[in-house]
Kinemage of the C-alpha trace (Angstrom):
@kinemage 1
@onewidth
@group {chain A} dominant
@subgroup {mainchain}
@vectorlist {calphas} color= white
{ca met a 1} P 2.050 -16.157 2.173
{ca gly a 2} L 4.710 -18.677 1.582
{ca thr a 3} L 8.476 -19.706 3.186
{ca glu a 4} L 11.338 -17.660 2.730
{ca arg a 5} L 13.668 -18.502 -0.141
{ca lys a 6} L 17.199 -17.360 0.867
{ca thr a 7} L 18.661 -18.713 -1.833
{ca met a 8} L 16.753 -17.900 -4.413
{ca phe a 9} L 18.906 -15.528 -6.837
{ca val a 10} L 17.649 -12.668 -7.592
{ca ser a 11} L 19.462 -9.940 -9.891
{ca glu a 12} L 20.805 -6.324 -8.504
{ca asp a 13} L 18.212 -4.492 -10.507
{ca ser a 14} L 15.175 -6.369 -9.694
{ca lys a 15} L 16.433 -6.257 -6.010
{ca lys a 16} L 16.508 -2.969 -6.825
{ca leu a 17} L 13.207 -2.697 -8.156
{ca thr a 18} L 11.573 -4.718 -5.359
{ca ala a 19} L 13.100 -2.256 -2.356
{ca tyr a 20} L 11.234 0.749 -3.957
{ca his a 21} L 8.018 -0.837 -4.592
{ca glu a 22} L 8.014 -2.461 -0.797
{ca ser a 23} L 8.926 1.374 0.360
{ca gly a 24} L 6.206 2.563 -1.654
{ca his a 25} L 4.010 0.604 0.343
{ca ala a 26} L 5.122 1.481 3.015
{ca ile a 27} L 6.030 5.299 3.010
{ca val a 28} L 1.938 5.188 1.865
{ca ala a 29} L 0.876 3.237 4.954
{ca leu a 30} L 2.790 5.621 7.204
{ca asn a 31} L 1.291 8.350 5.933
{ca thr a 32} L -2.146 7.773 5.613
{ca gly a 33} L -4.995 8.048 7.769
{ca gly a 34} L -6.679 4.680 8.766
{ca ala a 35} L -3.788 2.123 7.562
{ca his a 36} L -3.022 -0.029 9.958
{ca pro a 37} L 0.528 0.233 11.536
{ca ile a 38} L 3.757 -1.444 10.067
{ca his a 39} L 4.504 -4.716 11.570
{ca lys a 40} L 7.438 -5.533 8.760
{ca ala a 41} L 8.673 -4.746 5.371
{ca thr a 42} L 11.458 -7.518 3.758
{ca ile a 43} L 12.726 -7.370 -0.255
{ca met a 44} L 13.715 -11.376 0.856
{ca pro a 45} L 11.707 -13.686 -1.601
{ca arg a 46} L 8.641 -15.598 -0.128
{ca gly a 47} L 7.071 -17.834 -2.410
{ca ser a 48} L 6.302 -16.250 -5.653
{ca ala a 49} L 6.334 -12.624 -3.942
{ca leu a 50} L 10.258 -10.712 -3.473
{ca gly a 51} L 9.104 -9.108 -0.887
{ca met a 52} L 6.544 -7.938 1.083
{ca val a 53} L 5.450 -5.444 3.625
{ca thr a 54} L 2.895 -6.741 6.501
{ca gln a 55} L 0.495 -4.403 8.974
{ca leu a 56} L -1.189 -5.290 11.796
{ca pro a 57} L -4.131 -3.425 13.127
{ca ser a 58} L -3.724 -1.590 16.154
{ca asn a 59} L -7.009 -3.579 18.142
{ca asp a 60} L -9.517 -5.860 17.191
{ca glu a 61} L -11.764 -4.795 14.022
{ca thr a 62} L -15.659 -5.315 14.146
{ca ser a 63} L -15.917 -2.881 11.452
{ca val a 64} L -14.278 -1.091 8.839
{ca ser a 65} L -14.508 2.827 8.297
{ca lys a 66} L -15.058 4.307 4.303
{ca lys a 67} L -11.736 5.770 5.734
{ca gln a 68} L -9.893 2.832 6.125
{ca leu a 69} L -10.309 1.058 2.723
{ca leu a 70} L -9.521 4.178 1.330
{ca ala a 71} L -6.335 3.894 3.266
{ca arg a 72} L -6.153 -0.061 1.924
{ca leu a 73} L -6.553 1.298 -1.679
{ca asp a 74} L -3.977 3.813 -1.441
{ca val a 75} L -1.220 0.994 0.580
{ca cys a 76} L -2.387 -0.981 -2.370
{ca met a 77} L -0.907 1.574 -4.787
{ca gly a 78} L 2.110 2.664 -3.286
{ca gly a 79} L 4.411 -0.078 -5.131
{ca arg a 80} L 3.122 0.288 -8.332
{ca val a 81} L 3.461 4.204 -8.074
{ca ala a 82} L 6.386 3.891 -6.558
{ca glu a 83} L 7.826 1.991 -9.527
{ca glu a 84} L 6.997 4.619 -11.930
{ca leu a 85} L 8.336 7.451 -10.085
{ca ile a 86} L 11.415 5.941 -9.791
{ca phe a 87} L 11.805 4.356 -12.703
{ca gly a 88} L 9.509 4.946 -15.523
{ca gln a 89} L 6.471 4.206 -16.233
{ca asp a 90} L 8.366 1.554 -19.088
{ca his a 91} L 9.571 -0.042 -16.160
{ca ile a 92} L 6.405 -0.772 -14.067
{ca thr a 93} L 6.447 -4.905 -13.710
{ca thr a 94} L 4.065 -7.180 -13.472
{ca gly a 95} L 4.879 -7.407 -9.563
{ca ala a 96} L 2.023 -5.415 -9.142
{ca ser a 97} L -0.530 -6.927 -10.934
{ca ser a 98} L -1.427 -8.679 -7.290
{ca asp a 99} L -1.848 -5.044 -5.366
{ca leu a 100} L -3.992 -4.068 -8.263
{ca ser a 101} L -6.105 -7.243 -7.961
{ca gln a 102} L -6.768 -6.577 -4.196
{ca ala a 103} L -7.122 -2.648 -4.993
{ca thr a 104} L -9.631 -3.448 -7.676
{ca glu a 105} L -12.035 -6.153 -5.499
{ca leu a 106} L -11.606 -3.778 -2.672
{ca ala a 107} L -12.732 -0.642 -4.654
{ca gln a 108} L -16.272 -3.515 -6.221
{ca tyr a 109} L -16.555 -4.545 -2.166
{ca met a 110} L -16.658 -0.533 -1.528
{ca val a 111} L -19.346 0.165 -4.337
{ca ser a 112} L -21.376 -2.522 -5.011
{ca ser a 113} L -21.822 -4.075 -1.209
{ca cys a 114} L -21.220 -1.248 1.382
{ca gly a 115} L -23.108 1.733 -0.333
{ca met a 116} L -19.840 3.815 -0.535
{ca cys a 117} L -20.474 5.697 -3.591
{ca glu a 118} L -22.468 8.650 -4.125
{ca ala a 119} L -23.318 7.721 -8.008
{ca ile a 120} L -24.496 4.556 -6.969
{ca gly a 121} L -26.115 4.854 -3.508
{ca pro a 122} L -26.783 2.617 -0.217
{ca val a 123} L -27.144 -0.237 -2.069
{ca his a 124} L -26.024 -4.333 -1.616
{ca ile a 125} L -25.941 -5.765 -4.519
{ca lys a 126} L -26.456 -9.273 -4.520
{ca glu a 127} L -27.861 -10.984 -7.584
{ca arg a 128} L -25.762 -10.454 -11.003
{ca pro a 129} L -26.926 -6.441 -11.730
{ca ser a 130} L -28.260 -5.705 -15.295
{ca ser a 131} L -25.768 -4.443 -17.968
{ca glu a 132} L -26.753 -0.737 -17.364
{ca met a 133} L -26.139 -1.021 -13.350
{ca gln a 134} L -22.907 -3.006 -13.959
{ca ser a 135} L -21.454 -0.241 -16.051
{ca arg a 136} L -22.134 2.337 -13.094
{ca ile a 137} L -20.266 0.355 -11.126
{ca asp a 138} L -17.463 -0.456 -13.089
{ca ala a 139} L -16.812 3.016 -13.550
{ca glu a 140} L -17.173 3.995 -9.978
{ca val a 141} L -14.896 1.659 -9.295
{ca val a 142} L -12.405 2.604 -11.651
{ca lys a 143} L -12.509 6.551 -10.119
{ca leu a 144} L -11.702 4.933 -7.001
{ca leu a 145} L -8.960 2.877 -8.220
{ca arg a 146} L -7.776 6.420 -10.175
{ca glu a 147} L -8.220 8.484 -7.289
{ca ala a 148} L -6.055 6.084 -5.049
{ca tyr a 149} L -3.587 6.364 -8.133
{ca glu a 150} L -3.798 10.637 -7.971
{ca arg a 151} L -3.335 10.655 -3.926
{ca val a 152} L -0.545 8.099 -3.514
{ca lys a 153} L 1.539 10.369 -6.465
{ca ser a 154} L 1.205 13.211 -4.914
{ca leu a 155} L 2.119 11.862 -1.199
{ca leu a 156} L 5.361 9.682 -3.000
{ca lys a 157} L 6.367 12.802 -4.695
{ca arg a 158} L 6.251 14.622 -1.543
{ca his a 159} L 7.780 12.469 0.771
{ca glu a 160} L 10.478 11.096 -1.894
{ca lys a 161} L 13.286 11.756 0.239
{ca gln a 162} L 12.315 9.160 2.995
{ca leu a 163} L 11.072 6.497 -0.475
{ca his a 164} L 15.005 6.584 -1.069
{ca thr a 165} L 16.551 6.296 2.291
{ca leu a 166} L 14.107 3.734 3.216
{ca ala a 167} L 14.628 1.211 0.320
{ca asn a 168} L 18.678 1.944 0.649
{ca ala a 169} L 17.423 0.955 3.971
{ca leu a 170} L 16.267 -2.403 2.700
{ca leu a 171} L 19.071 -2.961 0.204
{ca glu a 172} L 21.539 -2.871 3.124
{ca tyr a 173} L 19.048 -4.949 5.461
{ca glu a 174} L 16.716 -6.564 3.632
{ca thr a 175} L 14.021 -6.833 6.341
{ca leu a 176} L 12.973 -3.861 8.698
{ca asn a 177} L 10.382 -4.088 11.388
{ca ala a 178} L 8.622 -0.812 12.314
{ca glu a 179} L 11.354 0.179 15.030
{ca asp a 180} L 13.729 -0.035 12.150
{ca ile a 181} L 11.725 2.278 9.678
{ca lys a 182} L 10.382 4.729 12.369
{ca arg a 183} L 14.293 5.008 13.752
{ca ile a 184} L 15.639 5.247 9.942
{ca leu a 185} L 13.272 7.681 8.837
{ca leu a 186} L 12.682 9.709 11.707
{ca pro a 187} L 15.914 9.310 13.841
{ca asn a 188} L 15.463 12.451 16.149
{ca gln a 189} L 11.974 11.724 17.104
{ca glu a 190} L 11.051 9.677 20.493
{ca gly a 191} L 9.861 6.155 20.408
{ca glu a 192} L 7.007 6.406 22.241
{ca lys a 193} L 5.776 9.301 20.474
{ca leu a 194} L 6.012 7.780 17.130
{ca gln a 195} L 3.984 4.457 18.107
{ca glu a 196} L 1.293 6.818 19.502
{ca gln a 197} L 1.084 8.622 15.627
{ca gln a 198} L 1.452 5.698 13.854
{ca glu a 199} L -1.336 3.915 15.611
{ca glu a 200} L -3.193 6.616 14.759
{ca gly a 201} L -2.658 6.862 11.431
{ca his a 202} L -0.742 10.328 11.417
{ca leu a 203} L 2.960 9.899 11.305
{ca val a 204} L 3.957 12.361 8.893
{ca leu a 205} L 7.583 12.081 7.183
{ca ala a 206} L 8.188 15.649 6.014
């Protein structure tokens, strides 16, 4: 992840955009079944990243379900969609490029290696596919990504108030752990109940 760069100068506009970008990831993770619980969200630059949201699985994973992989796709899309919703399409930044790269690789894995696409079928494609098959794979990958984008756009519109709340908290404190985030977004809920909901991937921020 790289070393934390406390002396790096970041403009206020860039810091604000990063706060919303990371909050987008976090809000999606908190509201998507199958997503890993959040460990920390920060807008402190680290390596080449201006901020990040880290997630940790509740238990050791020996296999991953389609539901969990779709949740990962959605979380990847959260930052870019938040930028678009708050700042407009013309202000989407290159900061989302690594998220899109991860999402695209994951979608390709689901389609060509895991048989998680009805149009392609339950196959694992090892060798270089024919041009016709590659076109079909590419089309299904794009479909998965677009569907994730639309799910996330709808989710963040529903939870825009919490998106603003979390982004403002990140601008004030720069780094928040899971308990901080829960306390900020749902201050009147009991911590034990919140932890149980988050581990199940069903924490709803209405």
